[in-house]
N, C-alpha and C positions, 0 to 999 in steps of 0.2 A: 652446549648442547646443539648439534646441528639441526636446524629446523625440517620437518618433514615436508615433502612435496606438498600434502594437503594445506597444512599450515602455510606454506608460500602462495600457494593459489588464492586461497581465501582471507589472505591477510587483508586489512584494513587499517593498519598503523598508520596515523597521520591523515585520514580522510574524514571528512566532514558528512554527514547523511542525515537528511530532511527527511521525516517521516510524520506525513498528515494522519489524522484519526490515531495518534502516536501514544496517546494516554491510556488506553485501554486495549482488550481483545488481539486482533492479529498485530495491529498496529506497535503495541506495547512489546509484545514477542520479539517482532523484527528489529526494533530500536534497540532491546536489550542485546539481541545476538550481535547485531552489528557493533554494540558497544565491546562485547565479548572478546569481538575480533580486532579489535584496538581504534575504533572511530569514536569520533565526538559526534554528538547528537543533537540536532532541533527535534525538539518534540511539540508538534502542532496540534492543537483540537480545539472546539468551540469554548470550553469551560477551561479558564485559567488554573483554576486550584487544583483540577484532575491533572492538567501538565506540569505542574508544580510537584505535585505528588509522585506523579512518574517520573521526573528529572531527579527527584531527590533519591528515589529509589535505583535508577539506573546508576547514579554516581556512587551511591554506597554499595552496590553489588560488583561495581568493576573499576570503579577509580577514574574513569572516563568523565569529561565535562559533558552538562547537558543544558541546552536552553530552552526554555517553556516559552512557549506563545502561544496566546488566545487568537484564533481566527477562524472565522466561519466560512471554509473552504468553497463553498456555493456562492459566496459573495464576491464578485469581480474584484471590487475597489479596494478589499482587505487585503489581496494577495501579493501586493506592492509592498505593503507594510512588514509582512512575512518574509519577503525576498531580502528586504532591505536589513531587517534584524538578522537574519544567519547570515548575511555577508558582512555586517557590520561587528559582529561578536566574533566569527570565525575566519572570514577574509575569502572564503570559499564556500562551493557546495559539491562536493566529487559524487554524490548519490542523491536522488529524488526517489522517494517511495511516496506515490500516490496511492494510499491505502483508504482514507476517508470515504465514507459510504453511508447510505441511508436506503431503507425500503419499509416504508411506513405499511400499517394494516390499512385494508378499506373492505369494504363489502361488495355492493352490487359494482360493476364498471362505471354505470352513470353515476354512480355518487363520488367518483374520485374527482375532487375539486381542481380547479387549475392552479391553484396555489399548490398543492400537494404534487400535482404533476410536476410543475416547473421546479420544485425544491428538490425533489429526485434526481432530475435531469441536470441540474445546477450543481448538485454535490457530487455526483456519480461520473458526470462527464466534463459539464463547461468549466469548474473549476479545476480540475486536471489539466485540461487544453491549456489554461491560462498559465497555471503555475509552470508547465512543462516548457511554453514558449518562453516565459521569462527567465527561468534558470537555464533552461537548456541553450539558448544562446549565449547564456553569459558562460557557461561550460564551454562551447565552441572557442570562445575568445582566450579561455583559462586553459586550452589544449584537450580536453575531453571530459568524459562522465558517463554515468550510467543513470536511466531513467527505469523505474520498474513501476508499473501498473497492475493494481491490485484489484484482478476481476473477479467473476463470479461463473460457475459451472451453469448458473441461472441464464446466462447470457446465449448459451446454444442448447440448453435444455428449458426454456421458460415453462412456468406453469401459471394458471390463472390467477395465482395471488401475489405476483411479483412482476406484472406485464411492464409497466415504468420502469422499473428497477433493472429488469431484464435488458428492455432496449437501450438503457442507457450505458450499461456494462458493455452489450453489443457495439456500441458506438465507441466504447474505450478501446475494446479489442482491434476494430479498424484503426483508430487513431495510434494506435502504437506502431503499425505497420507503416501509416503514412510519417509519421515522425522520424522512424528509423530512416527512412530515405530523407527527410529534411534536414536533420540534424546530423546525418552520417557525413564524412568517415569518424570522425573524432568523437562523438556521442552514441552509445548503444541505449537502443529503448526495446524494452521486453515487457510482456505481461505475465503476472503470477495468477492463474487462474484457479481460484478456490472453491472447494466443495463445502458441503456443511460442516461446522466447525462448533467446538461448545464452547462459544463465545457467551458473553452475558445475554445475548438475545434466545440463544438456542438453550440456556439452562431456565429460561421462563415457558418452554416449550413443555406440552404434556407428556408423560411418559409414552403414550401410542404415538405422538409425533415422533420424539426422539428413536422408538425401535422401528418405527417404519421408515426412518431416514436411514438408518444405518442398513437395513436389509436390502435397501436398493443398491447398495453399491457392493463391489467384488469382496473387499475387506471386511464387509460386515458391521461396519460401526461408524459411527460420526468422529471427525477427526477432531484434535487436540490442538490449541493455538501454534504451541510451540511447534508443530509438526509442519509447518510454512516456512520456518526460519532456515532451514536448508537450501530450500529454493531461491529464498530473497539473499542469501549469502551468496549463491552462485552469479545470480545475476547482478549482485552489488559489485562483486569482485573479479579480479583477472582471472577467474576461473572460466569464465564466459567471455572470455576477449574476442573471441569469433563468431558471437553469437549477437544478433539484432533481429527485430521485426517477428520474434519468436513468442509462442504461448505455451506455457509449460502447465499441465494440470495437476494440481494437488487435490484429488477428489476421493479417495479410496476407489476409483474404478467405478466410475459410472457406467452405464450400460449403454 
């Protein structure tokens, strides 16, 4: 059977994809989608047992290989080990997906501690920068690759409950454009900007919050995690061979 154009454009056979925050939510769906297109996957997250379970689920569903690895993405000194493990197992990384993120709840702005503020910046911005530098430079040596930064529409439509998170994601957006220049022409760097999705965090929202979040967008509902996979595969694959420094919103149509 002759592969269709879509099959050829989005094919990831023989590729290795590293996904941070890959044990649940958007990261788990992106990892699975990449494996379904032929990639082997490194699943990184803070809790090793969650990484192991996600890796086992992926291997059972797709037949591809998955490496679970526990790392706190906000801790600079843990990222060298993650990169070494990925290259030690697979010999390369073709696609890096900086998906790990956090946005803790807080009350009054003055109640935000320095530790909370630093943790949000570290996970959402500092860690992705360091990991992109480590992997991106090796991608150049290996002849190319793709980095996908998972941001949030909060970075362009912030509200009072997510100010540190929104600022960190705005920095991530800016980093994408800078890295596209720094790592080009062989390495592409793009942003996948997600809106509200029915992840574990959103499942804990009140029915009123869920309803109001859905009503604010053109499609009238919150997204499902699997609905970011098409955009992630576009950036990961040759389908986006002439796209870098770009931001693609997957948000249901925010006003």
